[in-house]
C-alpha positions in Angstrom: -2.6 -30.7 -15.7 -5.8 -28.1 -15.9 -6.6 -25.9 -18.5 -8.0 -22.3 -18.7 -7.6 -19.3 -21.3 -7.5 -15.7 -21.8 -8.0 -13.8 -24.7 -6.7 -10.0 -24.5 -7.2 -7.5 -27.2 -5.5 -3.9 -27.3 -9.1 -2.7 -27.9 -10.8 -4.5 -25.2 -10.0 -1.6 -22.8 -11.9 -1.0 -19.5 -10.1 2.2 -18.8 -7.2 4.0 -17.4 -6.0 2.8 -14.2 -5.8 5.9 -11.7 -2.6 5.6 -9.8 -4.5 6.2 -6.7 -6.0 2.7 -6.7 -2.9 2.0 -5.1 -3.2 4.4 -2.2 -3.1 3.2 1.7 -4.0 4.5 5.0 -2.4 5.7 8.2 -4.8 6.4 11.1 -3.7 7.7 14.7 -4.5 4.2 15.9 -2.5 1.6 17.5 1.2 1.5 16.6 0.5 3.3 13.0 2.0 6.3 13.9 3.8 6.1 17.2 6.0 3.0 16.9 5.4 2.8 13.5 6.3 5.7 10.9 7.6 7.8 14.0 10.0 6.3 16.6 12.5 9.1 17.6 15.6 7.3 19.2 15.2 4.3 16.8 18.5 3.7 15.5 17.1 4.2 12.0 15.3 7.2 12.9 15.8 10.4 10.9 16.4 13.9 12.3 12.5 14.5 12.4 12.0 10.9 14.6 10.7 9.0 11.4 11.8 5.5 10.6 14.2 5.5 7.6 13.7 1.5 7.1 10.0 2.5 7.2 10.0 5.3 4.5 12.3 2.7 2.4 9.4 0.2 2.6 6.8 2.6 2.1 8.5 4.1 -1.4 8.9 0.6 -2.4 5.1 -0.3 -2.6 4.9 3.2 -4.7 2.0 4.5 -2.6 1.0 7.5 -4.2 -2.0 8.6 -1.9 -2.4 8.1 1.8 -5.7 8.9 3.7 -5.0 10.4 7.1 -5.9 10.8 10.1 -8.8 8.4 10.3 -10.9 6.2 10.3 -12.9 6.0 13.6 -10.5 8.5 14.9 -11.5 11.5 13.1 -14.8 11.7 14.3 -14.0 13.0 17.4 -10.8 14.6 16.2 -10.3 18.6 16.5 -7.7 19.3 13.7 -6.5 22.5 15.8 -5.1 20.0 18.3 -2.4 18.9 15.6 -0.9 22.1 15.0 1.3 24.5 16.4 4.1 24.2 19.1 4.4 20.5 20.3 4.8 21.3 24.0 1.2 23.1 23.6 -0.6 20.8 22.0 -3.2 18.8 24.2 -3.5 15.2 25.3 -6.9 13.8 24.3 -8.8 10.8 25.1 -9.6 8.9 21.8 -13.1 7.5 22.2 -13.1 5.6 18.8 -10.0 3.0 20.2 -10.0 3.7 24.2 -6.5 5.0 23.9 -4.7 8.7 24.7 -3.7 10.8 21.8 -0.5 13.0 22.3 -0.8 15.0 19.0 3.0 14.5 18.9 2.6 13.9 15.5 0.3 16.2 13.7 -0.5 17.8 10.1 2.7 19.4 9.5 4.8 16.3 10.7 2.5 14.3 8.6 2.7 16.1 5.4 6.5 16.2 5.8 6.8 12.3 6.3 4.4 12.1 3.2 6.6 14.0 1.3 9.6 11.5 2.0 7.6 8.6 0.8 6.4 10.5 -2.3 2.7 10.2 -1.2 0.0 13.1 -1.3 -2.6 13.4 1.4 -6.2 12.3 1.3 -7.1 14.3 4.3 -10.6 12.9 6.4 -12.5 16.1 8.1 -14.7 15.4 11.4 -18.2 15.4 10.6 -19.1 13.3 13.8 -18.7 15.8 16.5 -18.2 18.8 14.1 -19.5 20.4 11.3 -19.2 22.5 8.0 -17.9 25.3 9.6 -14.7 23.3 10.9 -14.3 21.7 7.5 -14.1 25.1 5.8 -11.2 26.2 8.6 -9.1 23.3 7.7 -9.3 23.5 3.7 -8.5 27.4 4.6 -5.5 26.3 6.7 -4.3 23.7 4.5 -4.5 25.4 0.8 -5.3 28.8 1.2 -2.2 31.2 0.5 -2.1 33.7 3.0 -3.9 36.6 4.3 -6.8 35.1 6.4 -7.0 33.8 9.6 -6.2 30.0 9.0 -3.9 30.5 6.6 -1.9 33.0 8.7 -1.6 30.5 11.7 -0.3 28.1 9.1 2.6 30.3 8.2 3.0 31.6 11.8 3.3 27.5 12.5 5.8 27.1 9.9 4.8 26.4 6.5 4.7 29.6 4.4 3.5 27.7 1.3 0.2 25.8 1.5 0.2 22.1 2.0 -1.8 21.8 -1.3 -4.2 18.9 0.0 -6.4 17.9 -2.9 -8.6 15.3 -1.8 -10.6 15.2 1.3 -12.9 12.8 3.1 -16.3 14.2 4.3 -16.3 12.2 7.4 -15.9 8.5 8.3 -18.4 5.6 8.1 -21.3 8.0 9.3 -23.7 5.0 8.9 -22.3 2.9 11.7 -23.7 3.2 15.1 -20.3 2.6 16.6 -19.1 6.1 15.0 -19.1 9.3 17.1 -21.5 11.3 15.9 -23.6 8.7 14.0 -26.1 10.4 11.7 -29.0 9.0 9.6 -28.4 9.2 5.7 -30.5 12.2 5.3 -28.8 13.8 7.9 -25.5 12.9 6.8 -26.2 13.9 3.3 -27.4 17.6 4.3 -24.2 18.1 6.5 -22.0 16.8 3.9 -23.4 18.7 1.2 -22.9 21.9 3.3 -19.3 21.1 3.9 -18.9 20.1 0.6 -20.1 23.7 -0.6 -18.1 25.6 1.9 -14.9 23.7 1.2 -15.0 24.4 -2.6 -15.7 27.7 -1.8 -12.5 28.1 -0.2 -10.4 26.1 -2.7 -12.5 25.3 -6.1 -9.5 22.5 -7.1 -10.5 20.0 -4.5 -12.1 16.6 -4.9 -14.6 15.3 -2.3 -15.3 11.9 -1.0 -18.6 11.4 0.6 -19.4 8.3 3.1 -21.1 5.5 1.4 -21.7 2.1 3.5 -19.1 0.9 5.8 -19.8 -2.6 4.5 -22.1 -4.3 2.3 -23.6 -6.2 5.2 -24.9 -3.0 6.5 -28.3 -3.2 7.4 -29.2 0.5 5.6 -26.5 -0.7 2.7 -28.4 0.5 -0.5 -31.3 2.8 1.1 -28.0 5.1 2.3 -26.7 5.5 -0.8 -29.7 6.8 -2.6 -30.8 9.0 0.4 -27.2 10.5 0.8 -26.6 11.1 -2.8 -30.0 12.7 -2.9 -28.8 15.2 -0.9 -25.3 16.0 -1.8 -24.6 14.6 -5.4 -24.0 18.0 -7.0 -21.1 19.0 -4.7 -19.2 15.9 -4.3 -17.3 13.7 -6.4 -16.5 10.4 -5.2 -18.3 7.9 -2.9 -16.5 5.8 -0.4 -16.8 2.1 0.3 -15.2 0.1 2.8 -14.7 -3.9 3.2 -12.8 -6.2 5.2 -12.8 -10.0 5.0 -12.0 -12.9 7.5 -11.6 -16.5 7.4 -12.6 -17.5 11.2 -13.6 -21.1 9.7 -10.5 -21.9 8.2 -12.6 -22.5 4.8 -9.9 -21.4 2.3 -11.6 -22.2 -0.8 -14.8 -19.8 0.7 -12.3 -17.4 1.8 -10.8 -17.3 -1.4 -14.1 -16.6 -3.1 -14.7 -13.5 -1.2 -13.7 -11.2 -3.9 -16.9 -12.1 -5.4 -18.6 -10.1 -3.0 -16.5 -7.4 -3.6 -17.6 -7.3 -7.2 -21.1 -7.5 -6.1 -20.8 -4.2 -4.0 -18.9 -2.3 -6.3 -21.6 -2.8 -9.1 -24.2 -2.3 -6.6 -23.2 1.3 -5.8 -22.5 2.0 -9.2 -25.7 1.2 -10.2 -26.9 3.5 -7.6 -24.9 6.4 -8.0 -26.0 6.1 -11.8 -29.5 5.9 -10.6 -29.2 9.0 -8.8 -27.3 10.7 -11.8 -30.6 9.8 -14.0 -32.9 11.0 -11.3 -31.4 14.4 -10.7 -30.6 14.8 -14.8 -26.9 15.5 -14.1 -24.0 15.1 -16.4 -21.4 14.3 -13.6 -20.3 10.9 -13.0 -19.7 9.8 -9.4 -16.8 7.6 -9.1 -15.9 5.4 -6.4 -13.1 5.5 -3.9 -12.7 2.2 -2.1 -10.8 3.9 0.8 -10.8 1.1 3.2 -9.8 -2.6 2.4 -8.4 -5.6 3.8 -8.3 -8.9 5.3 -8.8 -8.1 9.2 -9.9 -11.0 11.6 -6.5 -12.5 13.1 -6.3 -9.7 16.1 -10.1 -9.5 17.3 -9.4 -11.6 20.2 -6.1 -10.5 21.3 -7.5 -6.5 21.0 -10.0 -7.3 23.8 -7.7 -8.5 26.0 -5.2 -5.4 25.3 -8.3 -3.1 26.3 -9.0 -5.1 29.5 -5.5 -4.5 30.8 -4.6 -1.3 29.1 -7.4 0.9 28.4 -6.7 4.6 27.8 -2.8 4.0 27.6 -1.1 5.5 24.6 -0.2 3.7 20.7 -1.6 0.3 22.2 -0.7 -2.6 20.2 -4.2 -2.9 18.5 -5.3 -4.5 15.2 -1.8 -6.2 14.5 -3.0 -9.0 12.0 -0.1 -11.1 11.0 -0.9 -12.4 7.6 -0.6 -15.4 6.2 -0.3 -17.0 2.4 -3.8 -17.3 1.8 -4.3 -14.0 3.2 -2.0 -12.4 0.2 -4.2 -14.3 -2.2 -7.2 -13.1 -1.2 -5.4 -9.5 -1.6 -4.3 -10.3 -5.2 -8.0 -11.2 -5.9 -9.3 -7.8 -4.4 -6.6 -5.9 -6.5 -7.7 -8.0 -9.6 -11.3 -7.0 -8.6 -10.0 -3.3 -8.7 -8.4 -3.2 -11.9 -11.7 -5.3 -13.5 -13.5 -2.1 -12.5 -10.9 1.0 -13.1 -13.6 2.6 -15.0 -15.4 3.5 -11.6 -12.9 2.5 -9.0 -10.4 5.4 -9.2 -9.1 5.5 -5.7 -8.4 2.5 -3.2 -6.6 2.7 0.0 -5.2 -0.3 1.7 -6.0 -0.5 5.6 -3.6 0.4 6.9 0.2 0.8 5.9 2.2 0.1 9.0 1.5 -2.6 12.0 -2.2 -2.1 12.0 -3.9 -4.5 9.6 -0.6 -3.7 7.5 1.8 -4.9 4.8 4.8 -3.5 6.9 5.3 -4.4 10.2 7.8 -3.1 12.7 9.3 -3.7 16.5 10.1 -1.3 18.6 13.8 -0.6 19.0 13.8 -3.4 16.3 13.2 -4.4 12.4 11.2 -3.8 9.8 9.8 -6.5 7.9 7.1 -7.1 4.8 4.0 -9.3 5.6 2.5 -11.5 3.1 0.2 -9.1 1.6 2.8 -6.9 0.9 3.7 -8.5 -2.0 0.8 -8.8 -4.3 0.1 -4.9 -3.5 3.8 -4.1 -4.8 3.4 -6.0 -7.8 -0.3 -4.4 -9.0 1.5 -1.1 -8.0 4.6 -1.6 -9.9 3.0 -3.2 -12.9 -0.4 -2.6 -12.9 -0.1 1.1 -14.3 -1.6 1.8 -17.5 -4.7 0.5 -19.3 -7.0 -2.1 -17.7 -7.7 -4.7 -20.3 -11.3 -6.4 -20.5 -9.9 -9.9 -20.4 -11.9 -12.8 -21.5 -11.2 -15.8 -19.3 -12.5 -19.3 -19.9 -12.1 -21.4 -16.4 -13.4 -24.3 -14.5 -15.4 -23.1 -11.4 -16.3 -24.2 -8.2 -19.1 -23.7 -5.3 -18.7 -23.0 -1.9 -20.8 -22.3 1.2 -21.5 -18.8 0.0 -20.7 -18.6 -3.6 -21.3 -20.7 -6.8 -19.6 -20.7 -9.9 -16.1 -19.3 -8.3 -13.6 -19.2 -11.1 -10.4 -21.5 -10.5 -8.3 -18.9 -12.2 -9.0 -15.5 -11.2 -7.2 -13.3 -13.5 -7.1 -9.8 -15.5 -4.1 -7.8 -17.4 -3.0 -4.2 -18.0 -1.4 -2.8 -21.2 1.6 -0.5 -20.2 2.4 2.5 -21.8 5.3 1.3 -23.3 3.3 -1.6 -25.1 3.9 -4.2 -22.4 1.2 -6.4 -21.2 1.1 -7.7 -17.7 -1.3 -10.6 -16.7 -2.3 -11.1 -12.8 -3.8 -14.1 -11.9 -4.7 -16.5 -8.6 -5.0 -20.1 -9.0 -7.4 -21.0 -6.5 -7.2 -24.6 -6.8 -5.9 -26.2 -3.8 -4.0 -29.2 -5.3 -3.7 -29.0 -9.1 -1.6 -26.6 -11.4 -3.2 -25.0 -14.7 -1.9 -24.1 -18.0 -3.2 -20.7 -18.8 -3.4 -20.4 -22.7 -3.1 -16.7 -23.8 -4.2 -15.2 -26.7 -1.9 -11.7 -27.4 -2.4 -11.7 -31.2 -3.3 -7.9 -31.4 -0.3 -6.7 -29.4 2.3 -7.5 -32.3 5.6 -9.7 -31.3 5.8 -10.1 -27.6 8.3 -12.1 -25.7 8.0 -13.5 -21.8 10.0 -11.3 -19.9 9.1 -12.6 -16.5 6.8 -14.8 -14.4 6.9 -13.9 -10.9 5.2 -16.3 -8.2 3.9 -16.3 -4.9 3.5 -19.8 -3.4 3.9 -22.0 -0.2 2.7 -25.3 0.6 1.4 -24.3 4.0 -1.4 -21.6 3.7 -0.9 -20.5 6.9 2.5 -19.7 6.7 3.7 -16.6 7.6 6.7 -13.7 7.5 8.5 -12.6 10.8 11.0 -10.7 12.0 13.2 -13.8 12.4 12.2 -15.0 9.3 11.0 -12.4 6.8 11.5 -14.4 3.6 9.4 -17.2 4.7 6.7 -16.4 2.2 8.2 -14.3 -0.6 8.2 -14.0 -4.2 10.5 -16.2 -6.9 10.5 -16.9 -10.2 7.7 -19.0 -11.9 8.0 -21.9 -14.0 6.8 -19.4 -16.9 6.2 -21.2 -20.4 6.4 -20.3 -23.8 5.4 -17.5 -25.9 5.5 -17.2 -29.7 3.2 -16.1 -32.7 0.7 -14.1 -30.7 0.1 -17.1 -28.3 1.3 -17.9 -25.0 1.1 -20.8 -22.8 1.9 -20.5 -18.7 2.0 -23.0 -15.9 0.4 -21.6 -12.9 1.3 -23.8 -9.9 -1.7 -24.7 -7.4 -2.9 -22.3 -5.1 -0.7 -19.0 -6.3 -0.2 -15.8 -7.0 1.1 -14.9 -10.3 2.4 -12.0 -12.2 3.1 -12.6 -16.1 5.0 -10.0 -17.9 5.1 -9.8 -21.7 7.5 -7.0 -23.3 7.6 -6.0 -27.1 10.7 -8.1 -28.9 
């Protein structure tokens, strides 16, 4: 059996884990809303038309914040369309996804649903086809107590108390030519700054996320951040990062190494933020909101066929990736990477939550089940809160087409407020188990409470409505823990959660 080691110390701390790192995303795209969270007439629908089985699954994940309503969708969206009497709301062509939006579910309905799942809203405003005035208006509508045009409109529409939305995205992926109202970095930085000023004048308590690059592969990456931040640094709080990964060549070792790209992306953006901070002699630190991340490639070809057949249809079944076991392993490494950067990554949104590149799937009129990526997210959301520890990991490495020195054991750990220690790790070795030696002496007398394992012999194994338990967590082989040391067996190609508690 191969060997790896990890040294942990309660004084080696990266920082507190912000619970919003376990956020997610619902866009008016595909079947995320209609046929996903909302399906009137379904046997499991509540009085408002929301599926109770989906609510239960979302609550299980413990998602503290959900980005809404987009995404590309938001760059052509008029927020006023989504409030007021439903029979008076307009149907609109959505140029982002070539579908028709009914606006049957709008801001009030989504706020009610978010309350049911225990989440706050991270609301994205349109800075594509609209501007600062509309941004100011929606903050007034959502957050002002009353006595003004838009707050009184909210009250008339049935919400006496403010919605209290505290986190706002200043547009979406404005660096992308595919975006409605695409702008240069200077143009976007200026309009984001003006919107930010006006929004905070209405409600000084809100936090704002400016659009960073939509991918580290964008030709403008780096220059976009520098130019944009130079325009709006003083009035924003976070910069966004988006990244999706695929495995079209079926290269599992190369695919599982892609979290190294994520780590580089994060560190580069941090460096740029701090460079602008220094240039401007600012005391304020800009942190990171990784508000779109996932594996996304399985559904690309089927989506092209859907658009050929059904362009402008409502709630088309778009972006419905069916996730396999290796996707879950990469999702685990992405979450590990966020924990390792917990001092600066304060928000992250798994994109998305239901049906659209999602951990939760539904069938119209039918069941609801968890995809493979559901489980690493569940585990880190449940056990990764507290303080991120700086783990010293010694592991063999491998090289692949795009990366050198890839750790075969990708691992990190958190310290819970109750003194528990949780280790998260992915064994990337395709064939061999590892013995992980842990040094835990600084934490006192700990016992091995649990070893949770996610493994399947077939890297392409998936969960379905008919077989939802094909790839699910099980008890791991565990090991021994005594005198501040532990030895844990990590099966080949596996996701592992090792929990230690005080005796």
